[in-house]
C-alpha positions in Angstrom: 155.4 -48.0 163.0 157.3 -48.1 159.7 160.6 -49.7 159.0 162.6 -46.4 158.9 161.8 -45.8 162.6 163.0 -49.4 163.4 166.5 -48.5 162.1 166.3 -49.6 158.5 166.5 -47.3 155.5 165.8 -48.1 151.9 168.9 -48.8 149.8 169.4 -46.4 146.8 167.7 -48.0 143.8 167.6 -51.5 145.4 164.0 -51.5 146.4 164.8 -53.4 149.6 165.6 -52.4 153.2 169.2 -52.3 154.5 169.8 -52.1 158.2 171.5 -49.0 159.5 174.1 -51.2 161.2 175.1 -52.6 157.9 175.3 -49.2 156.3 177.5 -48.0 159.2 179.7 -51.0 158.8 180.1 -50.4 155.1 180.9 -46.7 155.8 183.6 -47.7 158.3 185.1 -50.2 155.9 185.2 -47.6 153.1 186.7 -44.9 155.5 189.3 -47.4 156.6 190.2 -48.2 153.0 190.3 -44.5 152.2 192.7 -43.8 155.1 195.0 -46.7 154.0 195.0 -45.4 150.4 195.8 -41.8 151.6 198.7 -43.1 153.7 200.0 -45.1 150.8 199.9 -42.0 148.6 201.6 -39.9 151.3 204.4 -42.5 151.7 205.0 -42.5 147.9 205.0 -38.8 147.7 207.4 -38.4 150.6 209.7 -41.0 149.2 209.9 -39.2 145.9 210.6 -35.9 147.6 213.2 -37.5 149.8 215.1 -38.8 146.8 215.0 -35.4 145.2 216.3 -33.8 148.4 219.0 -36.4 148.7 220.3 -35.6 145.2 220.5 -31.9 146.2 222.3 -32.8 149.4 224.8 -35.0 147.5 225.6 -32.0 145.2 226.2 -29.9 148.3 228.6 -32.6 149.6 230.3 -32.7 146.2 230.7 -28.9 146.3 232.4 -29.2 149.7 234.8 -31.9 148.4 235.7 -29.9 145.4 236.1 -26.8 147.5 238.6 -28.7 149.7 240.7 -29.4 146.6 240.4 -25.7 145.6 241.7 -24.7 149.0 244.6 -27.1 148.7 245.4 -25.7 145.2 245.2 -22.2 146.6 247.5 -23.1 149.4 249.9 -24.6 146.9 249.7 -21.3 145.0 250.6 -19.3 148.0 253.5 -21.6 148.8 254.8 -21.4 145.3 254.6 -17.6 145.3 256.4 -17.3 148.6 259.0 -20.0 147.8 260.1 -18.6 144.6 258.4 -16.2 142.2 258.1 -18.0 138.9 255.4 -19.0 136.4 254.5 -22.2 138.3 252.3 -20.2 140.6 250.1 -19.1 137.7 249.3 -22.6 136.9 248.4 -23.4 140.5 246.2 -20.3 140.6 244.4 -21.3 137.4 243.7 -24.8 138.9 242.4 -23.2 142.1 240.1 -20.8 140.2 238.7 -23.7 138.1 238.1 -25.9 141.1 236.3 -23.1 143.0 234.2 -22.4 139.9 233.1 -26.0 139.8 232.4 -26.0 143.5 230.2 -22.9 143.0 228.3 -24.4 140.2 227.7 -27.6 142.2 226.6 -25.6 145.2 224.1 -23.5 143.2 222.7 -26.5 141.4 222.3 -28.4 144.8 220.7 -25.4 146.4 218.2 -25.1 143.5 217.3 -28.7 143.6 216.9 -28.7 147.3 214.6 -25.6 147.2 212.4 -27.3 144.6 211.6 -30.1 147.1 210.6 -27.7 149.9 208.4 -27.9 151.8 208.6 -31.6 152.4 204.9 -32.0 153.2 203.0 -34.2 150.8 200.9 -31.5 149.0 198.9 -33.8 146.7 198.0 -36.1 149.5 196.9 -33.2 151.7 194.7 -31.9 148.8 193.3 -35.4 148.3 192.5 -35.8 152.0 190.7 -32.4 152.0 188.6 -33.5 149.0 187.8 -36.8 150.7 186.7 -35.0 153.9 184.5 -32.6 151.9 183.0 -35.6 150.0 182.2 -37.3 153.3 180.7 -34.1 154.7 178.5 -33.6 151.6 177.3 -37.3 151.8 176.5 -36.9 155.5 174.5 -33.7 154.7 172.6 -35.4 151.9 172.0 -38.4 154.2 170.4 -36.2 156.8 168.1 -34.6 154.3 166.6 -37.9 153.3 
């Protein structure tokens, strides 16, 4: 009976026998490290996307705040028009239009920035995991052939 049937296989290029249990242990250690590395990558990617989405949400909030001031200015315009018809309402109307324009620009900018981060899944990590799984499959197939 040869050593291969006893559970030992030759190490690649080493010229000596390595027990299967040791090979399995090495594989498990490498897989564990790979999973840890992938989780670290996923965490980093999600953190970056979260920051980007947060900036977009802040712009939406700013647009809402500016819109409130625009509404107040528009209300002041209506009050001035009704109170007495004079050029002061024109100034209030101009302020309201400017505030709404700023709110609109902030809203569009926030929407664009938020859409750039969607979907929030870690794309590069998922691609890397798929590649890792395929590498393990290929190695397993090659190991069975020997």
